[in-house]
C-alpha positions in Angstrom: -144.6 30.2 85.1 -144.5 27.3 82.7 -148.3 27.8 81.9 -147.7 31.4 81.3 -144.8 30.7 79.0 -146.9 28.0 77.2 -149.7 30.5 76.7 -147.4 33.1 75.3 -145.8 30.6 73.0 -149.2 29.6 71.7 -150.3 33.2 71.3 -147.1 34.0 69.2 -147.5 31.0 67.1 -151.2 31.9 66.3 -150.1 35.5 65.6 -147.3 34.3 63.3 -149.7 32.0 61.4 -152.2 34.8 61.1 -149.6 37.1 59.7 -148.4 34.5 57.2 -152.0 33.9 56.0 -152.8 37.6 55.7 -149.6 38.7 54.1 -150.5 37.5 50.5 -153.9 39.1 50.9 -152.4 42.4 52.0 -149.8 42.2 49.1 -152.6 41.8 46.5 -154.8 44.6 48.0 -152.0 47.2 48.3 -150.5 46.4 44.9 -154.0 46.9 43.3 -153.3 50.6 43.9 -150.1 50.4 41.8 -150.1 51.9 38.3 -149.8 49.7 35.3 -146.4 51.2 34.3 -144.9 50.4 37.7 -146.4 46.9 37.7 -144.8 46.2 34.4 -141.5 47.5 35.7 -141.6 45.4 38.8 -143.3 42.1 37.7 -142.5 41.5 34.0 -139.3 40.8 32.2 -139.8 43.8 30.0 -137.0 46.3 30.1 -138.3 49.8 30.5 -136.7 53.2 31.4 -138.0 52.7 34.9 -136.2 49.5 35.6 -133.1 49.6 33.4 -131.1 51.2 36.2 -131.5 48.1 38.3 -129.5 44.9 38.0 -129.8 43.8 34.5 -128.7 40.4 33.2 -128.9 40.4 29.4 -132.5 41.1 28.5 -133.9 40.2 32.0 -134.1 42.2 35.2 -134.9 41.1 38.7 -138.5 41.2 40.0 -138.8 43.8 42.7 -142.0 43.1 44.7 -143.2 45.5 47.3 -146.1 45.9 49.7 -146.5 49.7 49.1 -146.3 51.1 45.6 -144.2 54.1 44.8 -147.3 56.0 43.8 -150.8 55.1 45.0 -153.4 55.4 42.3 -157.0 54.2 41.4 -156.1 53.9 37.7 -156.6 50.1 37.6 -160.0 50.3 39.3 -161.0 53.2 37.0 -160.0 51.1 34.0 -162.0 48.1 35.2 -165.1 49.9 36.4 -165.4 52.7 33.9 -163.1 52.5 30.9 -163.2 48.7 30.2 -166.1 47.1 32.2 -165.5 43.8 30.2 -164.0 42.3 33.4 -167.2 42.9 35.2 -169.0 40.6 32.8 -166.8 37.7 34.0 -167.6 38.6 37.5 -171.3 38.4 36.6 -170.6 34.9 35.1 -169.2 33.8 38.4 -172.3 35.0 40.2 -174.5 33.2 37.7 -172.6 30.0 38.5 -172.4 30.5 42.3 -175.9 31.5 43.2 -177.8 28.5 41.7 -175.2 26.0 43.1 -175.4 27.5 46.7 -179.2 27.7 46.6 -179.6 24.3 45.1 -177.1 22.7 47.6 -179.1 24.3 50.5 -182.3 22.8 49.2 -181.1 19.3 48.2 -178.6 18.4 51.0 -180.8 18.8 54.0 -183.6 16.8 52.3 -181.2 14.0 51.2 -179.6 13.9 54.7 -183.0 13.7 56.3 -184.0 10.8 54.1 -180.7 9.0 54.9 -181.0 9.6 58.7 -184.7 9.5 59.4 -186.3 7.1 56.8 -185.9 3.3 57.1 -185.2 1.4 53.9 -183.2 -1.6 52.8 -179.5 -1.1 52.1 -179.6 2.5 53.2 -176.2 2.5 54.7 -174.6 0.8 51.8 -176.1 3.4 49.4 -174.9 6.2 51.7 -171.4 4.7 51.8 -171.1 4.4 48.0 -172.5 8.0 47.9 -169.8 9.2 50.2 -167.0 7.4 48.4 -167.5 9.8 45.5 -166.6 12.6 47.9 -163.1 11.0 48.4 -162.4 10.8 44.7 -160.3 13.6 43.1 -162.5 16.1 41.3 -160.4 15.6 38.2 -161.3 12.0 38.2 -165.0 12.8 38.1 -164.8 15.3 35.3 -164.8 12.5 32.6 -168.1 10.8 33.7 -169.6 14.2 34.2 -168.6 15.3 30.8 -170.0 12.1 29.2 -173.3 12.3 31.1 -173.7 16.0 30.3 -173.1 15.4 26.6 -175.6 12.5 26.6 -178.2 14.7 28.3 -177.6 17.5 25.8 -176.4 20.3 28.1 -172.7 19.9 27.6 -171.0 23.2 27.0 -173.3 25.3 29.2 -173.6 26.2 32.9 -176.0 23.3 33.7 -173.0 20.8 33.3 -171.3 22.5 36.2 -174.4 23.4 38.3 -176.1 20.0 38.5 -173.2 17.9 39.7 -172.3 20.6 42.3 -175.9 20.8 43.6 -175.9 17.0 44.2 -172.4 16.8 45.6 -172.2 14.5 48.6 -170.3 16.8 51.1 -173.4 18.8 52.1 -175.4 15.6 52.7 -172.6 14.1 54.8 -172.1 17.3 56.8 -175.9 17.7 57.6 -176.5 14.1 58.3 -173.7 14.0 60.9 -175.2 17.0 62.6 -178.7 15.3 62.6 -177.2 12.4 64.6 -176.8 14.7 67.5 -180.5 15.7 67.5 -182.8 14.8 70.4 -184.7 11.9 69.1 -187.5 12.3 71.6 -188.6 15.6 70.1 -188.9 14.0 66.6 -190.7 11.0 68.0 -193.1 13.2 69.9 -194.0 15.1 66.7 -194.4 11.9 64.9 -196.9 10.6 67.6 -198.8 13.7 67.3 -199.5 12.9 63.6 -197.0 15.2 62.0 -195.9 14.1 58.5 -192.3 13.6 57.7 -192.2 16.9 55.7 -193.8 18.7 58.6 -191.2 17.2 61.1 -188.4 18.2 58.7 -189.5 21.8 58.3 -190.8 22.5 61.8 -188.5 20.4 64.0 -185.3 19.4 62.2 -184.7 22.4 59.8 -184.6 25.1 62.6 -181.8 23.2 64.4 -179.8 23.0 61.3 -179.3 26.8 60.8 -175.6 27.0 61.9 -174.8 23.9 59.8 -176.7 25.3 56.8 -174.8 28.6 57.1 -171.5 26.8 57.3 -172.4 24.7 54.2 -173.3 28.0 52.4 -169.9 29.5 53.2 -168.0 26.4 52.3 -169.9 25.8 49.1 -169.6 29.4 48.0 -165.8 29.4 48.6 -165.4 26.3 46.5 -167.6 27.4 43.6 -166.3 30.9 43.5 -162.8 29.7 42.8 -163.6 26.8 40.3 -161.3 26.6 37.4 -161.1 23.0 36.0 -164.9 22.5 35.6 -165.2 25.8 33.7 -162.3 25.0 31.4 -163.7 21.5 30.6 -167.4 22.3 30.2 -167.6 26.0 29.0 -166.7 26.4 25.3 -167.5 30.2 24.9 -164.7 32.2 26.4 -167.2 35.0 27.1 -169.0 32.8 29.6 -165.9 32.0 31.7 -166.0 32.9 35.4 -163.7 35.5 36.7 -161.5 32.8 38.3 -160.6 31.6 34.8 -160.5 35.0 33.2 -157.9 36.1 35.8 -155.4 33.7 34.3 -155.8 35.5 30.9 -155.3 38.9 32.5 -151.8 38.0 33.7 -149.1 39.1 31.3 -148.7 41.5 28.5 -149.8 45.1 28.9 -152.6 44.1 31.4 -150.3 43.0 34.3 -151.2 46.1 36.3 -154.8 45.0 36.4 -154.2 41.6 37.9 -154.1 42.9 41.5 -157.3 45.0 41.0 -159.1 42.1 39.4 -157.9 39.7 42.2 -159.1 42.2 44.9 -162.6 42.5 43.3 -162.7 38.7 43.1 -162.0 38.5 46.8 -164.7 40.9 47.9 -167.8 38.6 47.5 -166.1 35.7 49.2 -165.0 38.0 52.1 -168.6 39.2 52.5 -169.9 35.6 52.7 -167.2 34.6 55.2 -167.8 37.6 57.5 -171.6 36.8 57.4 -171.2 33.2 58.3 -168.0 33.1 60.3 -169.7 32.4 63.7 -172.0 29.8 62.2 -169.0 28.2 60.3 -167.2 27.5 63.7 -170.4 26.3 65.4 -171.8 24.3 62.5 -168.5 22.4 61.8 -166.9 22.5 65.2 -169.8 20.8 67.1 -170.7 18.3 64.3 -171.5 14.9 65.8 -169.7 11.9 64.6 -171.7 9.2 66.5 
C-alpha cells in the first residue's frame, strides 16, 4: 500500500511539473492565433474601445491574459510569411549562426577529447583542467577577452567573432572525454597492435561508439546557440544581421505586439525539431556518461 501511494505521489508530481513546463509553451502557441487588435487590448497599456469597459485606473487598464483568444485567426502568420517577410530574414540569420557552430563543435570536440584521453604528453591533465575552468566562468566574463581578441584578429563585428569561440568551447570536449573513459581499452589496444594509426582508431573504433553523445552534444549546442542574445548584442553592429532571438525583443511593444507570439512560435519550431530528433540520444549520451 505504501509503495502504491509512493508511486502515485511520484506520478502526480511528475505530471504537475510537466504541466507547469508546458503551460508557457501552450500559452505562446495559442496566443499566436490572436489578432493584433486583441493582443493590444489584452497586453498593452493602450486604452482602446475594446478594453475601456474593463477596470480602468487613470490611463491604465489591467492585463487580461488568456489561453484561448476570443477569435482564432492566422493574421499574424500571414503578416510574417507573406506581407512582411522581414522577420524571416532574422530567422535566416539565426540559422547562419547556428549551423556552423553545431557542425564545427561536432568536428573539433571529439578530436580534442581524443587527444586529451588517448595521447600521452606532459602536463596534459593540467592543461585540461585549465581548459575546463573556462567552462565554469560566466559567459559575460568571457565576452571582454573575446571582444579584444576578435578586434585584434580583424573580424570583430561579424559572425566569426561569435562562431569561433563557440566552436572551441570546452563543454563538448569535457562531455565526450568523460564518455571515452568508459570505452573498452582492449579494443583500442588491439587496433593499435594491428598497426592502425591514431586517426584510423579514432574514426573506425572510437567515433562509432560516440554517436549517442555526439547527438546529445548537437542538441545541447543548438539549444544554446539558437537562443544567444548577449554575444550578438556585443559583436554584431548591423541590426539587419541580428538573430531572431535578439530581433524578438524589438518586436515587443507598439503596434507589433500581436506578432510577438507568432514570432516566438516560429522561433521554437527548429529547436523542437532538433530536440525530437535527438531526445533518445540525449538521455543515453548524458545519462550514461562515465565519470571515472
